[in-house]
C-alpha positions as CSV (number, residue, x, y, z in Angstrom):
1,M,42.6,-10.1,-10.8
2,F,40.6,-13.5,-12.4
3,S,41.3,-16.8,-12.0
4,E,43.9,-18.3,-13.9
5,S,43.4,-21.6,-15.6
6,S,46.1,-23.8,-15.8
7,Q,45.2,-24.1,-19.3
8,A,44.7,-20.8,-20.4
9,S,47.3,-19.6,-22.9
10,K,49.3,-15.9,-22.2
11,A,47.6,-14.3,-24.7
12,D,44.3,-15.3,-23.2
13,I,45.3,-14.2,-20.1
14,T,47.1,-10.7,-21.3
15,I,43.5,-10.4,-23.3
16,L,41.7,-11.0,-19.8
17,T,43.0,-8.7,-18.0
18,E,42.6,-6.2,-20.7
19,E,38.8,-6.8,-20.8
20,L,38.8,-7.0,-16.9
21,D,39.6,-3.5,-16.2
22,S,37.9,-1.7,-19.7
23,Y,34.5,-3.2,-18.6
24,P,33.2,-2.8,-15.6
25,Q,34.2,0.4,-16.3
26,Q,32.2,0.8,-19.5
27,V,29.4,-0.8,-17.6
28,W,29.8,2.1,-15.1
29,I,29.7,4.5,-17.9
30,F,26.7,3.6,-19.2
31,I,24.5,3.8,-15.7
32,G,26.3,6.7,-15.0
33,V,25.1,8.6,-18.2
34,F,21.6,6.5,-17.7
35,L,21.0,8.0,-14.6
36,S,22.8,11.7,-15.8
37,V,19.2,11.7,-18.2
38,V,16.5,11.0,-15.8
39,G,17.9,13.2,-13.9
40,C,17.6,16.0,-16.5
41,F,13.9,14.5,-17.0
42,Q,13.2,14.9,-13.2
43,W,14.9,18.0,-12.4
44,S,13.5,19.8,-15.5
45,S,9.6,18.5,-14.4
46,H,10.9,20.1,-11.5
47,I,11.3,23.3,-12.7
48,H,9.0,23.3,-14.8
49,S,5.7,23.1,-12.2
50,K,7.6,25.8,-10.5
51,F,7.7,28.3,-13.3
52,A,4.0,26.4,-14.3
53,R,2.9,27.8,-11.3
54,R,4.0,31.6,-11.3
55,T,2.4,32.0,-15.0
56,H,-1.1,30.0,-14.5
57,H,-2.9,33.0,-13.1
58,E,-1.9,34.5,-15.5
59,S,-3.4,32.5,-17.9
60,D,-7.2,33.7,-19.3
61,E,-7.6,30.1,-20.4
62,E,-6.7,28.1,-16.6
63,T,-9.2,30.5,-14.9
64,A,-12.5,29.4,-16.9
65,P,-15.2,28.1,-14.7
66,I,-14.3,24.2,-13.9
67,H,-18.3,23.3,-14.5
68,N,-17.9,24.9,-18.1
69,I,-15.1,23.6,-19.8
70,Q,-15.5,23.3,-23.8
71,Y,-12.9,21.5,-24.8
72,K,-10.9,22.4,-28.2
73,F,-8.5,19.8,-30.5
74,S,-5.0,22.0,-31.0
75,L,-2.0,20.2,-32.4
76,R,-0.2,22.9,-29.6
77,R,-0.7,20.6,-27.1
78,I,1.1,17.8,-28.5
79,P,4.6,18.1,-26.7
80,L,2.0,17.0,-23.7
81,A,0.4,14.6,-25.4
82,F,3.2,12.8,-25.7
83,I,4.0,13.7,-22.0
84,N,1.3,12.1,-21.1
85,F,1.4,9.1,-23.5
86,Y,4.9,7.8,-21.6
87,R,3.4,8.5,-18.9
88,V,0.8,5.9,-19.1
89,V,3.2,3.5,-21.1
90,A,5.9,3.7,-18.6
91,F,3.9,3.9,-15.3
92,R,0.5,3.2,-15.7
93,W,1.2,-0.1,-17.5
94,T,1.9,-2.9,-15.4
95,L,2.8,-6.4,-15.6
96,E,0.7,-7.9,-12.4
97,I,1.8,-11.2,-10.6
98,G,-0.7,-12.7,-8.2
99,K,-2.8,-10.3,-6.7
100,S,-0.1,-7.8,-4.4
101,Y,3.2,-8.1,-7.2
102,T,3.5,-4.8,-9.8
103,L,5.7,-3.6,-12.1
104,N,5.1,-1.0,-14.0
105,M,6.7,-0.9,-17.3
106,A,9.6,1.8,-16.5
107,E,10.9,-0.9,-13.8
108,V,10.2,-3.9,-16.5
109,F,12.6,-1.8,-18.8
110,V,15.2,-0.7,-16.6
111,T,15.1,-4.2,-15.3
112,V,15.8,-5.9,-18.7
113,A,18.1,-3.6,-19.8
114,Y,20.7,-4.1,-16.7
115,I,20.4,-8.1,-17.0
116,A,21.1,-7.7,-20.9
117,L,23.8,-5.0,-20.3
118,L,25.6,-7.1,-18.0
119,L,25.7,-10.4,-20.1
120,A,26.0,-8.7,-22.8
121,Y,29.4,-7.9,-21.4
122,A,30.2,-11.2,-20.0
123,F,29.2,-13.1,-23.4
124,I,30.6,-11.2,-25.7
125,N,34.6,-11.8,-26.9
126,T,34.4,-14.7,-25.1
127,T,36.3,-16.8,-27.9
128,S,39.9,-18.1,-27.4
129,V,43.1,-17.4,-29.5
130,E,42.8,-21.0,-29.8
131,G,39.3,-20.9,-31.2
132,Q,37.4,-21.7,-29.0
133,K,33.6,-20.0,-28.8
134,L,32.2,-18.8,-25.7
135,D,35.5,-20.4,-23.3
136,V,34.8,-20.7,-20.0
137,F,38.0,-18.7,-18.8
138,Y,36.9,-15.6,-20.0
139,W,33.3,-15.4,-19.3
140,S,33.5,-16.8,-15.8
141,N,36.2,-14.3,-14.8
142,R,34.4,-11.7,-16.5
143,I,31.3,-12.3,-15.1
144,A,32.3,-11.9,-11.4
145,V,34.1,-9.3,-11.9
146,L,31.1,-7.8,-13.8
147,A,29.1,-8.4,-10.5
148,S,31.5,-7.4,-8.4
149,S,31.6,-3.6,-9.6
150,Q,27.9,-3.5,-9.5
151,F,27.9,-3.9,-5.4
152,P,28.9,-0.2,-4.6
153,I,25.8,1.5,-6.3
154,V,23.9,-1.8,-4.7
155,T,25.0,-0.9,-1.6
156,A,24.4,3.2,-2.2
157,L,21.0,2.2,-3.4
158,G,20.6,0.5,-0.1
159,T,21.0,3.2,2.1
160,K,18.8,6.6,3.1
161,N,21.0,9.3,2.0
162,N,23.1,7.9,-1.2
163,L,24.5,10.6,-3.9
164,V,21.5,8.4,-6.6
165,S,18.7,10.4,-5.6
166,L,20.7,13.3,-5.1
167,V,21.5,12.9,-8.4
168,T,17.5,11.8,-10.1
169,G,16.0,13.8,-7.8
170,I,14.3,10.4,-6.8
171,S,13.6,9.3,-3.4
172,Y,15.5,6.2,-1.4
173,D,12.3,4.3,-0.9
174,R,11.0,4.3,-5.1
175,L,14.5,3.0,-5.6
176,N,14.4,0.8,-2.7
177,Y,12.9,-1.1,-6.5
178,I,16.4,-0.7,-7.8
179,H,18.9,-1.7,-5.2
180,R,16.9,-5.1,-4.8
181,M,16.8,-5.5,-8.8
182,M,20.4,-4.9,-9.2
183,A,21.2,-7.1,-5.9
184,R,19.5,-10.5,-7.8
185,T,20.8,-9.9,-10.8
186,C,24.3,-10.0,-9.0
187,F,23.4,-13.2,-7.3
188,M,22.7,-14.3,-11.1
189,L,26.4,-13.8,-12.2
190,L,27.5,-14.8,-9.3
191,C,25.6,-18.4,-9.6
192,I,26.9,-18.6,-13.4
193,H,30.3,-17.3,-12.0
194,G,30.3,-20.4,-9.4
195,V,28.4,-23.1,-11.8
196,G,32.0,-22.2,-14.3
197,E,34.2,-22.8,-11.6
198,V,33.0,-25.8,-11.0
199,I,33.1,-26.7,-14.7
200,Y,36.1,-25.8,-15.6
201,P,38.3,-25.3,-12.0
202,S,40.9,-22.5,-12.4
203,A,44.5,-23.4,-11.4
204,Q,44.1,-21.1,-8.0
205,N,40.5,-23.3,-7.1
206,T,42.7,-26.2,-6.7
207,S,46.0,-24.5,-5.0
208,N,44.2,-22.2,-2.7
209,N,41.6,-23.5,-0.7
210,N,41.1,-20.7,1.7
211,W,40.3,-18.2,-1.4
212,V,37.2,-21.5,-2.4
213,Q,36.0,-21.0,1.1
214,A,35.7,-17.5,1.5
215,G,33.6,-17.4,-1.9
216,T,31.4,-20.3,-1.1
217,I,30.8,-18.6,1.8
218,S,29.9,-15.3,0.6
219,L,27.5,-16.6,-1.9
220,I,25.7,-18.6,0.9
221,A,25.0,-16.0,3.0
222,F,23.8,-13.4,-0.1
223,A,21.8,-16.7,-1.6
224,V,20.0,-15.9,2.1
225,V,20.0,-12.2,1.8
226,I,17.8,-13.2,-1.4
227,V,15.8,-15.3,0.0
228,V,14.7,-12.9,3.3
229,S,14.0,-10.1,1.0
230,L,11.1,-11.5,-0.7
231,R,8.2,-9.6,-0.3
232,P,6.4,-12.1,1.8
233,V,8.9,-12.6,4.3
234,R,10.0,-8.5,4.2
235,S,6.0,-8.0,4.9
236,N,5.6,-10.5,7.5
237,I,8.8,-11.2,9.6
238,Y,9.9,-7.4,8.8
239,E,12.3,-8.2,12.3
240,L,13.5,-11.9,10.9
241,F,14.0,-9.7,7.3
242,F,15.9,-6.7,8.9
243,Y,18.0,-8.8,11.3
244,V,19.3,-11.1,8.6
245,H,19.8,-8.5,6.3
246,F,21.5,-6.9,8.3
247,I,24.2,-9.7,9.2
248,G,24.0,-11.7,5.8
249,V,25.2,-8.9,4.0
250,L,27.7,-8.2,5.7
251,I,29.6,-11.9,6.1
252,F,28.6,-11.8,2.6
253,L,30.9,-8.6,1.5
254,V,33.9,-9.7,4.3
255,A,33.9,-12.6,2.4
256,A,33.7,-11.1,-0.8
257,Y,36.8,-9.0,-0.2
258,F,39.0,-12.1,1.6
259,H,37.8,-14.2,-1.8
260,T,38.8,-10.9,-4.0
261,N,41.3,-9.9,-2.2
262,G,43.9,-13.4,-3.0
263,I,43.6,-12.3,-7.1
264,F,43.5,-8.1,-6.8
265,G,40.0,-7.4,-7.3
266,S,38.9,-6.1,-3.6
267,Y,38.6,-2.3,-5.2
268,W,35.3,-2.9,-5.9
269,V,34.4,-4.1,-2.4
270,W,35.7,-1.7,-0.2
271,P,34.1,0.9,-1.2
272,S,30.4,-0.5,0.1
273,F,32.2,-0.5,3.8
274,V,32.6,3.3,3.1
275,I,29.0,4.7,2.0
276,W,27.3,2.4,4.9
277,A,29.4,3.7,7.0
278,L,28.9,7.2,5.7
279,D,25.3,6.7,5.8
280,R,25.1,5.0,9.4
281,F,27.5,8.7,10.0
282,I,24.7,10.9,8.6
283,R,21.8,9.3,10.2
284,V,23.2,9.1,13.4
285,V,24.3,13.4,13.2
286,R,20.5,13.8,12.2
287,L,19.2,11.4,15.4
288,I,21.8,13.4,17.4
289,V,20.5,16.7,16.0
290,F,16.6,16.3,16.2
291,N,16.5,14.2,19.5
292,H,18.7,16.7,21.3
293,S,17.4,17.1,24.2
294,Y,17.8,13.3,25.1
295,F,22.3,13.7,24.6
296,G,22.6,16.4,26.9
297,F,22.8,19.7,24.3
298,K,19.2,21.3,25.6
299,S,17.3,20.8,28.8
300,G,13.7,19.7,28.6
301,S,13.8,15.9,29.4
302,G,10.8,14.3,28.5
303,T,10.3,16.2,24.8
304,M,10.0,13.2,22.8
305,D,8.3,11.2,24.9
306,A,5.8,9.4,23.1
307,T,1.8,8.6,23.9
308,T,-0.5,5.6,22.5
309,E,-3.9,4.7,22.1
310,M,-6.0,2.0,19.7
311,L,-7.9,3.5,17.3
312,S,-9.3,0.1,16.5
313,E,-8.0,-3.4,16.9
314,D,-5.3,-2.8,14.0
315,I,-3.9,1.0,14.5
316,V,-2.3,2.3,16.9
317,R,-1.9,6.1,16.9
318,V,1.3,7.5,18.5
319,R,1.8,11.3,19.1
320,L,4.7,13.2,20.7
321,R,5.4,16.5,21.2
322,R,7.0,18.3,18.0
323,P,10.6,19.4,18.7
324,P,10.9,23.5,17.3
325,H,13.2,22.9,15.2
326,F,12.0,19.2,13.2
327,H,9.8,20.3,9.7
328,W,8.5,18.0,7.2
329,S,6.4,18.3,4.0
330,P,3.6,16.0,3.5
331,G,3.9,12.8,2.5
332,Q,7.4,12.3,4.6
333,A,8.2,9.5,6.7
334,A,10.0,9.7,9.8
335,Y,11.8,6.0,10.8
336,L,11.2,5.8,14.9
337,I,13.2,3.9,17.5
338,M,11.2,2.3,20.5
339,P,14.0,1.0,22.9
340,S,12.0,-0.2,25.3
341,V,9.9,-1.6,22.7
342,S,11.6,-3.2,20.1
343,T,13.7,-6.7,19.9
344,L,17.3,-4.5,20.0
345,P,17.1,-0.8,21.0
346,F,18.5,0.0,18.0
347,E,15.8,-0.8,15.2
348,A,14.3,2.0,13.2
349,H,11.1,1.5,12.1
350,P,9.4,3.8,8.9
351,F,6.1,5.2,9.5
352,T,4.2,8.4,7.3
353,I,4.0,11.4,9.6
354,A,0.1,12.2,9.4
355,S,0.7,15.8,11.2
356,F,1.0,18.6,9.2
357,D,3.7,20.7,9.6
358,S,1.6,24.2,9.9
359,S,-0.4,26.1,11.9
360,L,-3.2,26.5,9.9
361,L,-5.7,24.6,12.0
362,S,-5.2,27.4,15.1
363,T,-4.4,30.4,13.5
364,A,-6.9,31.0,9.9
365,E,-10.5,32.2,10.7
366,T,-12.8,29.5,8.9
367,E,-15.2,30.4,5.7
368,D,-18.5,28.5,7.0
369,Q,-19.5,26.3,3.8
370,S,-22.0,24.4,5.9
371,G,-25.0,26.7,4.4
372,S,-26.4,27.2,8.3
373,G,-24.0,30.2,8.7
374,E,-22.7,29.8,11.7
375,N,-19.3,29.6,12.6
376,H,-18.1,25.8,14.0
377,E,-14.8,27.2,15.3
378,T,-14.4,26.1,18.8
379,Q,-16.7,23.0,18.2
380,V,-13.7,21.5,16.5
381,L,-10.6,22.3,18.0
382,G,-10.2,19.3,20.0
383,S,-8.1,16.9,19.1
384,S,-7.7,18.0,16.1
385,N,-4.7,20.5,17.6
386,S,-2.3,17.8,17.6
387,L,-2.1,18.2,13.8
388,W,0.2,20.3,13.8
389,K,1.2,20.6,17.5
390,E,2.7,17.1,17.5
391,L,3.7,14.8,15.5
392,V,1.4,11.8,14.6
393,F,1.5,8.1,13.5
394,L,-0.9,6.0,12.2
395,V,1.1,2.5,12.7
396,N,-1.4,-0.9,11.7
397,V,-0.3,-3.6,13.8
398,H,1.0,-7.0,11.8
399,G,3.9,-8.6,14.4
400,G,6.6,-8.6,15.8
401,F,7.4,-4.9,16.4
402,T,3.8,-3.6,15.8
403,K,2.2,-6.2,17.9
404,K,4.3,-5.2,20.8
405,L,3.4,-1.8,20.3
406,K,-0.4,-2.6,19.8
407,E,0.5,-4.5,23.9
408,V,1.5,-1.2,24.9
409,A,-1.0,1.0,23.3
410,A,-3.5,-1.0,24.6
411,T,-2.4,0.4,28.0
412,K,-3.0,3.8,26.7
413,G,1.2,3.9,28.0
414,T,4.1,6.3,27.2
415,V,7.1,5.3,25.6
416,K,10.4,7.0,24.5
417,V,11.2,7.5,21.0
418,F,13.6,8.7,18.7
419,V,13.1,10.0,15.3
420,D,14.9,9.5,12.3
421,G,14.1,11.9,9.7
422,P,11.7,12.9,8.0
423,Y,12.6,11.1,4.7
424,G,11.1,10.3,1.7
425,P,9.7,12.6,-1.2
426,S,6.7,15.3,-1.1
427,A,4.7,16.0,-3.9
428,D,4.6,19.6,-5.1
429,L,0.7,20.1,-6.3
430,G,0.3,24.1,-6.5
431,S,0.4,24.5,-10.5
432,Y,-2.3,21.5,-10.4
433,D,-5.9,23.1,-11.3
434,T,-7.4,19.7,-9.3
435,S,-5.8,17.9,-7.2
436,V,-7.7,14.1,-6.3
437,L,-6.9,11.9,-3.3
438,V,-7.0,8.7,-2.6
439,A,-6.4,6.9,0.4
440,G,-7.3,3.6,1.9
441,G,-7.4,2.4,5.6
442,S,-4.7,4.5,7.0
443,G,-3.5,5.8,3.5
444,I,-5.3,9.0,5.1
445,S,-1.4,9.8,6.5
446,Y,0.0,10.7,3.4
447,T,-3.2,12.3,2.3
448,L,-4.9,14.3,4.7
449,P,-1.7,16.4,5.6
450,V,-1.8,17.1,1.1
451,L,-5.3,17.8,1.9
452,L,-4.4,19.8,4.9
453,S,-1.4,21.5,2.6
454,V,-3.0,22.3,-0.7
455,I,-6.1,24.5,1.8
456,E,-3.3,26.5,3.1
457,Q,-1.0,26.9,0.0
458,V,-4.2,28.3,-2.3
459,R,-5.1,30.6,0.9
460,K,-1.9,31.7,0.7
461,G,-2.1,32.3,-2.9
462,K,0.2,30.1,-4.0
463,S,-1.4,27.4,-5.0
464,S,-3.8,27.6,-8.7
465,C,-5.8,25.1,-7.7
466,K,-9.8,24.8,-7.9
467,R,-10.7,21.8,-6.7
468,V,-9.5,19.5,-3.9
469,V,-11.4,15.4,-3.5
470,F,-10.9,13.4,-1.6
471,I,-11.2,9.6,-1.0
472,W,-11.3,7.6,1.7
473,S,-12.1,4.0,2.0
474,I,-12.7,2.4,5.3
475,R,-13.9,-0.9,6.9
476,Q,-15.3,1.3,10.0
477,A,-17.3,3.7,9.9
478,G,-16.4,4.8,13.1
479,Y,-13.2,5.1,11.4
480,V,-13.8,8.9,10.5
481,Q,-13.9,9.5,14.7
482,W,-9.6,9.9,14.0
483,I,-9.4,13.0,11.3
484,E,-12.9,14.3,11.3
485,E,-12.7,17.6,13.2
486,A,-9.2,18.2,10.9
487,L,-11.5,17.6,7.5
488,I,-14.1,20.0,9.4
489,K,-11.7,22.0,10.1
490,A,-10.4,21.8,6.0
491,V,-14.0,22.2,4.7
492,Q,-14.4,25.3,7.0
493,L,-11.0,27.4,6.1
494,A,-11.2,26.9,2.0
495,P,-11.5,29.8,0.2
496,P,-14.3,30.6,-1.9
497,S,-12.4,30.0,-4.8
498,L,-11.6,26.1,-3.4
499,T,-14.3,23.6,-4.1
500,V,-13.6,20.6,-1.7
501,S,-15.6,17.4,-2.1
502,I,-15.3,14.4,0.1
503,R,-15.9,11.1,-0.7
504,I,-16.0,8.6,2.9
505,F,-16.6,4.7,1.8
506,N,-17.3,2.6,4.4
507,T,-16.6,-0.7,2.7
508,G,-17.5,-3.0,5.9
509,S,-19.9,-5.7,6.6
510,P,-23.9,-4.5,7.7
511,S,-23.2,-6.7,10.4
512,T,-20.2,-5.3,12.2
513,T,-20.3,-1.7,11.2
514,Q,-22.9,1.3,12.0
515,S,-23.0,4.1,9.8
516,M,-22.4,7.8,10.4
517,E,-26.0,8.5,11.6
518,E,-26.2,5.9,13.5
519,V,-22.1,6.5,15.4
520,S,-24.0,10.0,15.5
521,G,-26.8,9.0,17.6
522,L,-25.2,6.9,20.6
523,S,-23.8,8.2,23.8
524,N,-21.9,6.9,26.7
525,P,-21.4,3.2,26.0
526,D,-20.6,0.7,28.5
527,P,-17.4,-1.0,27.3
528,T,-18.4,-4.3,28.8
529,E,-22.1,-4.5,27.2
530,K,-22.3,-7.5,25.0
531,N,-21.7,-7.7,21.1
532,V,-20.2,-4.1,21.4
533,T,-16.8,-4.2,19.0
534,F,-13.9,-2.1,20.0
535,E,-14.5,0.2,17.1
536,Q,-18.2,0.7,18.2
537,V,-16.6,1.9,21.6
538,V,-14.2,3.6,20.5
539,T,-16.8,6.0,17.8
540,R,-19.3,6.8,20.2
541,K,-17.0,9.0,22.4
542,S,-17.8,13.0,20.2
543,P,-21.5,12.4,19.0
544,S,-22.1,15.7,17.8
545,T,-19.3,16.2,15.1
546,S,-20.2,13.5,12.9
547,S,-23.5,15.1,11.7
548,M,-21.9,18.2,11.7
549,L,-19.1,17.0,9.1
550,L,-22.0,15.3,6.7
551,S,-24.2,18.5,7.3
552,L,-20.9,20.6,5.3
553,R,-21.4,21.0,1.4
554,G,-19.5,18.7,-0.4
555,V,-19.2,15.8,2.2
556,K,-20.6,12.2,1.5
557,M,-20.5,9.1,2.8
558,E,-21.2,5.4,1.3
559,S,-21.7,2.2,1.6
560,G,-19.8,-0.1,-0.1
561,R,-16.3,-0.3,-2.0
562,S,-15.8,2.7,-4.0
563,D,-15.8,2.9,-8.0
564,L,-12.4,3.8,-8.6
565,D,-13.4,3.9,-11.9
566,A,-16.2,5.6,-12.8
567,L,-14.6,8.4,-9.8
568,L,-11.9,9.0,-11.6
569,K,-13.4,9.0,-15.2
570,E,-15.7,11.4,-13.8
571,E,-12.9,13.8,-12.1
572,V,-11.2,13.8,-15.8
573,S,-14.1,14.5,-17.5
574,M,-15.1,17.8,-15.4
575,A,-11.0,18.9,-15.0
576,S,-8.9,20.6,-17.5
577,G,-5.3,22.3,-17.1
578,R,-3.3,20.1,-14.7
579,M,-4.4,17.4,-13.0
580,S,-2.9,15.4,-10.1
581,V,-3.9,11.7,-8.6
582,S,-2.2,11.1,-5.3
583,V,-2.9,7.4,-3.9
584,C,-2.3,5.7,-0.9
585,G,-3.5,2.4,0.3
586,S,-3.2,-1.1,-0.9
587,H,-1.5,-2.7,-3.8
588,G,-5.6,-3.2,-4.8
589,I,-6.2,0.4,-4.1
590,A,-3.1,1.3,-6.2
591,R,-4.1,-1.1,-8.9
592,A,-7.3,0.1,-9.8
593,V,-6.3,4.0,-9.6
594,R,-3.4,2.5,-12.7
595,H,-6.4,1.3,-14.5
596,A,-8.2,4.1,-14.3
597,L,-6.4,6.0,-15.4
598,R,-5.0,4.3,-18.9
599,F,-6.3,5.2,-22.5
600,P,-7.9,6.7,-23.4
601,V,-8.9,8.4,-20.6
602,S,-5.6,10.6,-20.0
603,G,-3.7,9.6,-23.2
604,P,-2.9,11.3,-25.8
605,S,-6.8,11.9,-28.2
606,S,-7.5,13.7,-24.4
607,V,-5.0,16.2,-24.2
608,L,-5.4,17.0,-27.5
609,S,-8.9,17.8,-27.2
610,G,-8.5,19.6,-24.0
611,G,-8.1,17.1,-21.7
612,P,-6.7,17.6,-18.7
613,S,-3.0,16.6,-18.0
614,V,-3.1,13.3,-15.8
615,T,0.0,13.1,-13.0
616,L,0.0,10.2,-10.6
617,Y,1.5,9.4,-7.1
618,V,1.7,6.4,-5.6
619,E,2.3,5.2,-2.1
620,S,2.1,1.7,-1.2
621,F,1.3,-0.1,2.2
622,G,4.5,-2.1,3.9
623,Y,8.1,-2.3,3.3
624,A,8.1,-3.6,0.4
């Protein structure tokens, strides 16, 4: 299980052999205990939320009017204050690198602890029998086996269906950072191993050239994978990352197997193939189940054909008929496979499902909140029907696959789509008194279904929410046309016990955007007219609903960037009980929200004085 040095004594070999068996096992015990503790906290929090929702309605304190709150200091709130202290320190204090790269303190802690754990086991007890400290024979061999022992869990964390998610209750996409971090740590350890072999060549190094070649190929392939997994490559050239990552990992594992097989260490490598194959098998089964009409199990040819249309220069809407057996929760995503669009037929690209798995918008009677006494039920059915009868995706156009999809959408073409999903978490907001939803651009794919879900849960008596705030930042006033009918329905359907506030911020410059009032006054423009932008042509097709949306109580549209710090502090000052903030947008928006919810806004002093206990949910754009 090691590279035997010609200068190592038999006693050294015996000691090292025992350590190569026991040390990786001890590392696994540490990791297993840590994951179990995290899982206990996650599942306990989930169970607590369920019970909190049941008992919430029985609390006189929590049912007090939301605008007449009198905060009182209470020592009974010390446990809650400690929880909020932990949330702020672990998830809202961040290490910011540049404008777009952010690590919260929980990620920093896990990273430092993991690296320290492996390095400690690599370099402890490295004194040889003859008294040589930090003997290369010990740490060079041990560090390679420690790195190899991490391959199974690194592979598992990179799959969509893995045991780690099941144990911890953390979705695969949130574990993806840990996957990358552990892989990069293993690469660092293997580089140290390579340096050790160069400095202190082993007997096998000189006698078995194939063994050396396999190790070299494995390390080179790993290096290539590490480079293409960097965020600039993943975000801007995703297809390159996808293919190189797949091929590179395959080469790396195969070469690593042959390299370690010669020293009887391959039992740490081959489980990675099993884990990967199991995940692929599960995904294929899910693909067949959710797209069975294509595979001859049920009639209904064309049921998974998708229509495409351009909503703006950089947003494509994809719509396909909702399969009766396909169900999802707000905030979940699905992988779309479009053989006619992608370079290879099996490419799968993740997108958040922008539609709502409910008949709320079609069956419920509306509550008139416009103040006019009129029922606008028949005026808002239109495209909002797609929010429950169809799967809807809003796709940001970049390069590669999305650029090709844009070319199809420019002609309003139809494409065949296979759906793999749903995946990802769905925040349970039923036990929160106040819910704030923050989105930027196509981030409403996440926040709109959550808004509709909150309203539905309150109507059914399954939620204790008293106030929901919907904040959306857009570049063009015409973007409101994407979802305005759904927003109108949402406000109208909200029961009297629920206050709905919709704040829309138009961040575009005056020279390239229009106010909502201007959009609502346009009619049937000529698309060939000079100085008419794509967004203006799109937004002129339905003038009546824009003014209707602004006439509803609680709906406000403003020009300029949203002051998220002021908005969130205002909501915290008005709230009591439990408060959730959900954000989906650019890294800048997520960073601004984290900053706004630090001390003292949602710290221990605020909670002890009767302020709300704030929970933050963050969904970020991109594949990173």
